[in-house]
C-alpha positions as CSV (number, residue, x, y, z in Angstrom):
1,X,-26.3,24.4,-17.4
2,X,-23.4,22.5,-18.2
3,X,-22.5,18.9,-16.3
4,X,-19.4,20.1,-14.4
5,X,-21.2,23.1,-13.1
6,X,-24.3,21.2,-12.3
7,X,-22.2,18.5,-10.5
8,X,-20.4,21.2,-8.7
9,X,-24.0,22.3,-7.3
10,X,-24.8,19.0,-6.2
11,X,-21.5,18.6,-4.0
12,X,-22.3,21.9,-2.7
13,X,-25.9,21.1,-1.5
14,X,-24.5,17.7,-0.3
15,X,-22.0,19.5,1.7
16,X,-24.6,21.7,3.2
17,X,-26.9,18.5,3.7
18,X,-24.1,17.3,6.2
19,X,-23.6,20.4,8.0
20,X,-27.5,20.6,8.7
21,X,-27.1,16.9,9.9
22,X,-24.1,17.7,12.3
23,X,-26.2,20.3,13.6
24,X,-29.6,18.8,14.2
25,X,-27.5,15.8,16.0
26,X,-26.9,18.3,18.5
27,X,-30.5,18.7,19.2
28,X,-31.6,16.4,21.4
29,X,-35.1,16.2,20.2
30,X,-34.5,15.7,16.7
31,X,-31.6,13.4,17.6
32,X,-34.2,10.9,19.6
33,X,-36.8,11.5,16.9
34,X,-34.2,10.3,14.5
35,X,-33.0,7.5,16.0
36,X,-36.5,6.0,17.0
37,X,-37.9,6.3,13.5
38,X,-35.3,6.5,10.6
39,X,-34.6,2.7,10.6
40,X,-38.4,2.1,10.1
41,X,-38.8,4.8,7.4
42,X,-36.0,3.1,5.6
43,X,-37.6,-0.4,5.7
44,X,-41.0,1.4,4.8
45,X,-39.5,3.2,1.8
46,X,-37.8,0.2,0.4
47,X,-41.1,-2.0,0.7
48,X,-42.9,0.3,-2.1
49,X,-39.9,0.5,-4.3
50,X,-40.7,-1.2,-7.6
51,X,-38.7,-3.8,-9.0
52,X,-35.4,-2.8,-10.9
53,X,-33.9,-4.6,-14.3
54,X,-30.5,-6.0,-14.1
55,X,-28.3,-3.3,-15.3
56,X,-24.6,-3.0,-15.9
57,X,-24.6,0.4,-14.5
58,X,-26.2,2.8,-12.1
59,X,-29.3,4.2,-13.3
60,X,-29.5,6.7,-10.3
61,X,-26.4,8.1,-9.8
62,X,-27.9,11.3,-8.3
63,X,-29.7,9.4,-5.7
64,X,-26.8,7.3,-5.0
65,X,-24.9,10.7,-4.0
66,X,-27.7,11.8,-1.9
67,X,-28.1,8.2,-0.2
68,X,-24.8,8.4,0.8
69,X,-25.3,11.2,3.0
70,X,-28.5,9.7,4.3
71,X,-26.7,6.7,5.1
72,X,-24.6,9.2,7.2
73,X,-27.8,9.8,9.2
74,X,-28.8,5.9,9.8
75,X,-25.2,5.0,10.7
76,X,-24.7,8.0,13.4
77,X,-27.9,7.0,14.8
78,X,-27.2,3.5,14.9
79,X,-23.8,3.6,16.7
80,X,-25.6,5.9,19.1
81,X,-27.9,3.1,20.6
82,X,-27.1,0.4,23.4
83,X,-25.8,-3.0,22.1
84,X,-29.1,-4.3,22.6
85,X,-30.9,-1.7,20.7
86,X,-28.2,-2.0,17.7
87,X,-29.0,-5.6,17.3
88,X,-33.1,-5.1,17.2
89,X,-32.7,-2.2,14.9
90,X,-30.3,-4.3,12.4
91,X,-32.4,-7.6,12.4
92,X,-36.0,-6.1,12.5
93,X,-35.4,-3.3,10.1
94,X,-32.1,-2.7,8.3
95,X,-31.2,-6.1,7.6
96,X,-34.5,-6.8,6.0
97,X,-34.2,-3.6,4.2
98,X,-30.8,-4.7,3.0
99,X,-32.3,-8.2,1.5
100,X,-35.0,-6.2,-0.4
101,X,-33.0,-4.0,-2.1
102,X,-30.6,-7.0,-3.5
103,X,-34.1,-9.0,-4.4
104,X,-35.0,-5.9,-6.4
105,X,-31.7,-5.2,-7.9
106,X,-30.9,-2.0,-6.1
107,X,-27.5,-3.3,-5.7
108,X,-25.4,0.1,-4.7
109,X,-28.1,1.1,-2.5
110,X,-28.0,-2.4,-0.7
111,X,-24.4,-2.4,-0.4
112,X,-24.2,1.3,1.1
113,X,-27.0,0.2,3.3
114,X,-24.5,-2.4,5.1
115,X,-22.1,0.5,5.8
116,X,-24.8,1.7,8.1
117,X,-24.8,-1.3,10.5
118,X,-20.8,-2.6,10.2
119,X,-20.6,-2.0,14.2
120,X,-23.5,-4.9,14.4
121,X,-21.6,-7.2,12.3
122,X,-18.1,-6.5,13.7
123,X,-19.5,-6.8,17.3
124,X,-19.9,-10.6,17.3
125,X,-17.0,-12.2,18.9
126,X,-17.1,-15.5,17.8
127,X,-16.6,-17.0,14.3
128,X,-20.0,-18.9,14.7
129,X,-21.9,-15.6,15.9
130,X,-20.3,-13.7,13.0
131,X,-21.5,-16.6,10.5
132,X,-25.0,-16.2,11.9
133,X,-25.1,-12.6,11.5
134,X,-23.7,-12.8,8.1
135,X,-26.2,-15.5,6.9
136,X,-29.1,-13.0,7.8
137,X,-28.3,-11.6,4.3
138,X,-25.4,-12.9,2.3
139,X,-27.9,-15.4,0.6
140,X,-29.5,-12.1,-0.8
141,X,-26.3,-10.8,-1.9
142,X,-25.1,-13.9,-3.6
143,X,-28.2,-14.2,-5.6
144,X,-28.4,-10.6,-6.9
145,X,-24.7,-11.1,-7.5
146,X,-25.2,-14.1,-9.4
147,X,-28.3,-12.6,-11.6
148,X,-25.8,-9.8,-12.6
149,X,-22.8,-12.3,-13.7
150,X,-25.6,-14.2,-15.7
151,X,-26.5,-11.1,-17.7
152,X,-23.1,-9.8,-17.7
153,X,-20.4,-12.4,-17.8
154,X,-17.2,-12.1,-16.7
155,X,-13.9,-13.3,-18.8
156,X,-12.7,-16.3,-16.7
157,X,-9.5,-17.2,-18.5
158,X,-6.3,-16.5,-16.8
159,X,-3.4,-14.5,-18.6
160,X,-0.4,-16.0,-19.2
161,X,2.3,-15.5,-16.6
162,X,3.1,-13.2,-14.8
163,X,-0.5,-12.9,-13.2
164,X,-1.4,-9.7,-12.2
165,X,-2.9,-9.1,-8.7
166,X,-5.2,-6.4,-7.3
167,X,-6.5,-5.7,-3.6
168,X,-10.1,-4.4,-3.8
169,X,-12.0,-2.2,-1.4
170,X,-15.1,0.1,-1.1
171,X,-14.0,3.4,0.9
172,X,-10.2,3.0,1.5
173,X,-8.2,4.4,4.6
174,X,-4.4,3.4,5.5
175,X,-5.9,2.1,8.7
176,X,-7.0,-1.4,8.4
177,X,-4.9,-1.8,5.3
178,X,-1.1,-2.1,7.4
179,X,-0.8,-5.9,6.7
180,X,-1.6,-5.2,2.8
181,X,0.8,-2.3,2.8
182,X,3.4,-4.4,4.3
183,X,3.0,-7.2,1.8
184,X,3.4,-4.7,-1.5
185,X,7.6,-5.3,-1.5
186,X,7.1,-8.6,-1.2
187,X,4.8,-8.9,-4.4
188,X,6.4,-7.3,-7.2
189,X,6.2,-10.2,-9.4
190,X,2.6,-9.9,-9.3
191,X,2.4,-6.1,-10.4
192,X,0.3,-5.4,-7.5
193,X,-2.6,-2.8,-7.7
194,X,-5.1,-1.3,-5.1
195,X,-8.3,-0.2,-6.5
196,X,-11.4,1.4,-4.6
197,X,-14.2,3.8,-4.8
198,X,-13.0,6.5,-2.4
199,X,-10.0,7.2,0.0
200,X,-9.9,8.8,3.1
201,X,-7.2,11.0,4.5
202,X,-5.7,12.5,7.8
203,X,-4.8,16.2,7.4
204,X,-1.0,16.7,7.6
205,X,-0.2,12.9,7.1
206,X,0.8,10.8,4.1
207,X,-2.2,10.2,1.6
208,X,-3.3,6.5,1.2
209,X,-2.5,6.9,-2.5
210,X,1.0,7.9,-1.7
211,X,1.2,5.1,1.0
212,X,0.3,2.5,-1.6
213,X,2.3,3.7,-4.3
214,X,5.6,4.2,-2.0
215,X,5.0,0.6,-0.8
216,X,5.0,-0.8,-4.7
217,X,1.4,-0.8,-5.5
218,X,-0.4,1.0,-8.6
219,X,-3.5,2.9,-7.0
220,X,-6.7,3.2,-8.6
221,X,-9.9,5.2,-7.8
222,X,-12.9,5.1,-9.7
223,X,-12.7,8.9,-9.6
224,X,-16.5,10.1,-8.9
225,X,-16.5,9.4,-4.9
226,X,-19.4,7.3,-5.4
227,X,-20.2,3.7,-4.3
228,X,-20.9,2.2,-7.6
229,X,-20.0,-1.7,-8.2
230,X,-20.5,-1.2,-11.8
231,X,-17.6,1.3,-12.3
232,X,-15.6,-0.8,-10.1
233,X,-15.8,-4.0,-12.2
234,X,-15.1,-2.1,-15.3
235,X,-12.0,-0.6,-14.0
236,X,-10.9,-3.8,-13.1
237,X,-11.5,-5.5,-16.3
238,X,-9.6,-2.8,-18.0
239,X,-6.5,-3.0,-15.8
240,X,-6.6,-6.1,-16.0
241,X,-6.6,-8.0,-13.0
242,X,-6.1,-12.2,-12.9
243,X,-6.4,-12.4,-9.0
244,X,-8.5,-10.0,-6.7
245,X,-8.0,-10.3,-2.8
246,X,-10.7,-8.8,-0.6
247,X,-9.0,-7.4,2.5
248,X,-11.8,-6.4,4.6
249,X,-14.2,-8.2,6.5
250,X,-16.6,-9.8,4.1
251,X,-19.8,-8.3,4.0
252,X,-19.6,-6.3,1.0
253,X,-17.2,-9.3,-0.7
254,X,-20.2,-11.6,-1.2
255,X,-22.0,-9.5,-3.9
256,X,-18.9,-8.5,-5.5
257,X,-17.6,-12.1,-5.5
258,X,-20.8,-13.3,-7.1
259,X,-21.0,-10.5,-9.9
260,X,-17.3,-11.1,-10.2
261,X,-14.2,-8.9,-10.4
262,X,-11.4,-11.0,-11.6
263,X,-11.0,-15.0,-12.8
264,X,-9.8,-15.8,-9.5
265,X,-11.1,-14.4,-6.3
266,X,-9.9,-14.7,-2.9
267,X,-10.5,-13.6,0.6
268,X,-7.9,-12.1,2.6
269,X,-9.1,-12.3,6.2
270,X,-7.2,-10.3,8.9
271,X,-10.2,-10.2,11.0
272,X,-12.2,-13.2,12.0
273,X,-11.7,-16.3,10.2
274,X,-15.3,-17.1,9.1
275,X,-15.8,-20.7,7.3
276,X,-17.3,-19.0,4.4
277,X,-18.2,-20.8,1.1
278,X,-19.9,-19.8,-1.9
279,X,-19.8,-19.8,-5.7
280,X,-16.7,-17.4,-6.9
281,X,-14.9,-17.3,-3.7
282,X,-11.9,-19.5,-5.0
283,X,-9.6,-19.3,-1.8
284,X,-9.0,-18.0,1.5
285,X,-6.1,-16.6,2.7
286,X,-4.7,-15.2,6.1
287,X,-1.8,-13.8,7.8
288,X,-0.2,-16.4,10.4
289,X,3.2,-16.8,11.9
290,X,6.5,-15.7,10.4
291,X,7.2,-18.3,7.6
292,X,8.0,-21.7,8.9
293,X,4.7,-23.2,7.9
294,X,2.1,-22.4,4.8
295,X,-1.2,-23.9,6.4
296,X,-2.7,-23.6,9.9
297,X,-6.1,-25.0,10.7
298,X,-8.8,-22.3,12.0
299,X,-12.5,-22.6,12.7
300,X,-12.9,-26.1,10.9
301,X,-10.9,-25.6,7.8
302,X,-7.5,-25.3,6.6
303,X,-6.1,-21.7,5.8
304,X,-3.3,-20.8,3.6
305,X,-1.2,-18.4,5.5
306,X,1.2,-15.7,4.9
307,X,4.1,-14.5,7.2
308,X,2.7,-11.3,8.3
309,X,4.3,-8.0,7.6
310,X,3.1,-4.7,8.2
311,X,3.6,-1.1,7.2
312,X,3.5,1.6,9.9
313,X,2.8,5.2,8.7
314,X,6.0,7.2,9.2
315,X,8.0,4.5,10.0
316,X,10.7,4.1,7.0
317,X,13.7,2.1,8.4
318,X,14.1,-1.6,9.5
319,X,15.2,-1.0,13.1
320,X,13.3,-0.7,16.2
321,X,13.4,2.5,18.0
322,X,16.3,3.1,20.7
323,X,15.0,1.4,24.0
324,X,14.1,4.0,26.6
325,X,14.1,3.7,30.6
326,X,11.0,2.6,32.4
327,X,8.7,5.6,33.4
328,X,9.2,6.2,37.4
329,X,5.9,7.6,37.4
330,X,3.8,6.6,40.1
331,X,0.8,6.0,37.9
332,X,0.6,2.8,35.8
333,X,-1.0,3.4,32.3
334,X,-3.0,1.0,30.9
335,X,-3.9,1.7,27.0
336,X,-6.1,-0.5,24.9
337,X,-6.8,1.7,21.5
338,X,-9.1,-0.5,19.9
339,X,-12.5,0.2,18.3
340,X,-15.6,0.0,20.1
341,X,-17.0,-3.2,18.8
342,X,-14.0,-4.9,20.3
343,X,-13.4,-2.9,23.3
344,X,-16.9,-3.8,24.7
345,X,-16.7,-7.3,25.0
346,X,-17.7,-7.8,28.4
347,X,-15.3,-10.4,29.5
348,X,-12.9,-7.9,28.7
349,X,-14.4,-5.0,30.5
350,X,-14.9,-6.9,33.6
351,X,-11.3,-8.3,33.6
352,X,-10.3,-4.3,33.3
353,X,-12.4,-3.4,36.0
354,X,-10.8,-6.3,38.0
355,X,-7.1,-5.2,37.4
356,X,-7.9,-1.2,38.2
357,X,-9.4,-2.4,41.7
358,X,-6.2,-4.5,42.1
359,X,-3.8,-1.7,41.4
360,X,-5.3,1.8,42.7
361,X,-2.5,3.5,40.9
362,X,-3.4,1.9,37.8
363,X,-5.1,4.3,34.7
364,X,-7.0,2.9,31.7
365,X,-7.0,4.7,28.4
366,X,-9.3,3.9,25.9
367,X,-10.5,5.0,22.3
368,X,-13.5,4.8,20.1
369,X,-15.0,7.2,17.4
370,X,-17.4,8.5,20.0
371,X,-17.6,8.6,23.9
372,X,-19.4,5.5,24.4
373,X,-22.2,6.0,27.2
374,X,-22.2,1.9,27.9
375,X,-18.5,2.1,28.6
376,X,-18.7,5.2,30.9
377,X,-21.7,3.7,32.8
378,X,-19.9,0.2,32.9
379,X,-16.7,1.9,34.7
380,X,-19.2,4.0,36.9
381,X,-21.4,1.2,38.2
382,X,-18.0,-0.6,39.7
383,X,-16.9,2.6,41.1
384,X,-14.2,3.4,38.8
385,X,-15.5,6.6,36.8
386,X,-12.1,8.6,38.0
387,X,-9.9,5.7,36.8
388,X,-10.5,5.5,33.1
389,X,-9.8,8.2,30.2
390,X,-11.6,8.3,27.0
391,X,-9.3,9.5,24.0
392,X,-11.4,10.5,20.9
393,X,-10.3,8.4,17.8
394,X,-6.4,9.1,17.4
395,X,-4.8,9.9,14.3
396,X,-1.2,8.4,13.6
397,X,1.0,10.9,15.4
398,X,-1.6,11.0,18.4
399,X,-1.7,7.2,18.2
400,X,2.0,6.7,18.5
401,X,2.4,9.4,21.2
402,X,-0.3,7.5,23.5
403,X,1.2,4.6,23.1
404,X,4.6,5.9,24.0
405,X,3.4,7.2,27.2
406,X,1.8,3.9,28.0
407,X,3.2,1.4,30.4
408,X,1.4,-1.9,29.1
409,X,-1.3,-2.1,26.4
410,X,-4.0,-4.4,27.1
411,X,-5.0,-6.1,23.9
412,X,-8.9,-7.0,24.2
413,X,-10.5,-10.4,23.4
414,X,-11.5,-12.3,21.9
415,X,-10.8,-10.0,19.0
416,X,-7.6,-8.5,19.6
417,X,-5.6,-5.5,18.6
418,X,-4.1,-6.4,15.5
419,X,-1.5,-4.3,13.9
420,X,-1.5,-1.8,16.9
421,X,0.4,-4.5,18.6
422,X,3.2,-4.0,16.2
423,X,3.5,-0.3,16.6
424,X,3.6,-1.0,19.9
425,X,6.5,-3.6,19.6
426,X,8.4,-1.1,17.6
427,X,7.9,1.4,20.4
428,X,8.9,-1.1,23.1
429,X,5.8,-1.3,25.1
430,X,4.5,-4.4,25.9
431,X,1.0,-6.0,25.2
432,X,-0.8,-8.5,27.2
433,X,-3.2,-10.7,25.3
434,X,-5.6,-13.8,25.8
435,X,-4.2,-16.5,24.0
436,X,-6.7,-18.3,21.4
437,X,-5.4,-19.8,18.3
438,X,-9.0,-19.4,16.7
439,X,-9.2,-15.7,16.9
440,X,-5.8,-14.3,17.9
441,X,-3.6,-13.4,14.6
442,X,-0.5,-12.1,15.4
443,X,1.7,-12.3,18.3
444,X,0.4,-15.6,19.2
445,X,1.3,-16.9,16.0
446,X,5.1,-16.1,16.5
447,X,5.0,-18.2,19.8
448,X,3.2,-20.9,18.2
449,X,5.8,-21.0,15.3
450,X,8.6,-20.8,17.9
451,X,7.2,-24.2,19.6
452,X,6.8,-25.6,16.0
453,X,10.9,-25.1,15.7
454,X,11.7,-21.9,14.0
455,X,14.9,-21.5,15.8
456,X,15.5,-17.9,15.9
457,X,12.1,-17.6,17.3
458,X,12.6,-20.4,19.9
459,X,15.8,-18.6,21.1
460,X,13.9,-15.2,21.5
461,X,10.5,-16.5,23.1
462,X,11.1,-19.9,24.9
463,X,13.4,-20.8,27.5
464,X,15.8,-24.1,27.6
465,X,12.8,-26.1,28.5
466,X,10.6,-25.0,25.5
467,X,8.2,-22.8,28.0
468,X,7.3,-19.7,26.9
469,X,9.3,-16.5,28.6
470,X,6.1,-14.6,28.6
471,X,3.0,-15.7,30.3
472,X,0.4,-17.5,28.2
473,X,-3.1,-16.5,29.2
474,X,-5.8,-18.8,28.1
475,X,-8.8,-17.6,30.3
476,X,-9.6,-14.1,31.9
477,X,-8.9,-15.1,35.4
478,X,-5.2,-16.0,33.7
479,X,-5.1,-12.5,31.9
480,X,-5.7,-10.8,35.0
481,X,-3.3,-12.5,36.8
482,X,-0.7,-11.8,34.3
483,X,-1.8,-8.1,34.4
484,X,-1.1,-8.3,38.5
485,X,2.2,-9.7,37.6
486,X,3.5,-6.9,34.8
487,X,2.1,-4.3,36.8
488,X,3.8,-5.1,40.2
489,X,7.0,-6.7,38.9
490,X,9.3,-4.2,36.5
491,X,11.7,-6.8,35.5
492,X,9.0,-9.0,33.9
493,X,7.8,-5.9,32.0
494,X,11.3,-5.3,31.0
495,X,11.6,-8.9,29.5
496,X,8.2,-8.5,27.6
497,X,9.5,-5.0,26.1
498,X,12.8,-7.2,25.1
499,X,10.9,-10.4,23.6
500,X,8.3,-8.0,21.8
501,X,11.1,-5.6,20.0
502,X,13.4,-8.7,18.8
503,X,10.3,-10.7,17.4
504,X,9.0,-7.5,15.7
505,X,12.5,-7.0,14.3
506,X,12.7,-10.5,13.0
507,X,9.2,-11.0,12.2
508,X,7.8,-7.7,10.3
509,X,10.8,-5.8,9.5
510,X,13.6,-8.1,8.3
511,X,11.5,-11.1,8.2
512,X,13.9,-13.4,6.3
513,X,11.4,-16.0,4.8
514,X,10.5,-15.5,1.2
515,X,7.0,-14.2,1.4
516,X,7.0,-13.6,-2.4
517,X,7.8,-17.3,-2.9
518,X,5.1,-18.9,-0.6
519,X,2.5,-16.4,-1.9
520,X,3.6,-17.5,-5.6
521,X,3.1,-21.4,-4.4
522,X,0.1,-20.1,-3.2
523,X,-1.0,-18.4,-6.8
524,X,0.1,-21.8,-8.4
525,X,-2.1,-24.1,-6.7
526,X,-5.0,-22.0,-6.8
527,X,-4.5,-21.3,-10.6
528,X,-5.2,-24.9,-11.4
529,X,-7.9,-25.6,-9.2
530,X,-10.8,-27.0,-11.1
531,X,-8.3,-28.4,-14.1
């Protein structure tokens, strides 16, 4: 049998396996059995695996394909657990299995297993908690990467200018990369590229490849839909790339950077700003402000910052949508379009419950990859079962429609909404946020720069005394009070709409600052490190 025919048969079998998994998870008895036993089985199997030699290619590609489907089972079972159960399973079974896989040099299996418990890591609400969770496995990942680097050294000499830049991810979609896409047009001097192993596309929407290409990136997939760190590394060496930026939370980054993907390696963090340091992490960079300042202190370290810009799928002009009159509906619609690990922070949910109790005509919409029973039980316990609406995870058009139909977006805290806030501003829907310089990445930095003296932002955001036109909530109680004011006062709501629209147009669509020049200075400083 020829190899192409064999591969097609394997893919057909994997599709059948996924259908079988989908069917069996609808069977309650199997589901209960799976979620209670699969994590234990995973650790037991890993314990009996023999040690593997350090290699520069994946010796078991077929097993990796099968394991990717197995990870779907683990992840599905894991995410349906309660928060307490997820923590117990992750710390007692899955993370020990990950560490053993790294120790035994099954690095692709280890990296894939991380995918199954991403929500465990991302549910930590402070940098310190996040760092503690990462520390449970990162030493093993870094040690494995350094072993592979020693056996298969990476060329570390930078080429002559202009240097070439590559962003790197594993499984890729437009969602989560909006800030990276927005930077593309500003970084053309560095011939930006996007490298990944697999792309996920939404039917009837722009593909991930098209979005990156249209925003000035060359787009590279490893071509086999397989999680394979070795193929990705060879692809980057062939391109080649002088500087690699990892633009996701750092779980997979530890092994990648220790193994080595390029002469200079940067973490581009737009989630929690963890105070990380390990061999071959050369620098850290984060979105922030609107261009006045190039450095800012977060979490006990100085971060280089770039003005945040963004790409909104389907929006190609550089002006916001025309203003529409405020809704005359008797109901007031609150909306939080966020991943569940952001939404389910107790202080935020308690604040939402208080707002709903204070305003009987208000309704709260929320999203998630699945209908989370903990959220449903939370509102039921407070007599609010009929006051909230779950929306299945939305595609781009659905998200735009639901934002347009909302009166106010409630940004969760301490982890905020991110690029969704920019979409809301484009559509003139105001956003209420809790201000915390340590964690909030987007709008709060705009007001921070206004107070630092950016003249255009000062005129938009501040009154003649230098005070913010919008209500700065720094505690959950102040957040609830601000929501009460916005729900009750249409004039204040209109002020929010205007300020968000004008700051969005200035900072994200028509940013007059030299973002490319700021990045060039960052690269210049980093290039001379260690000289």
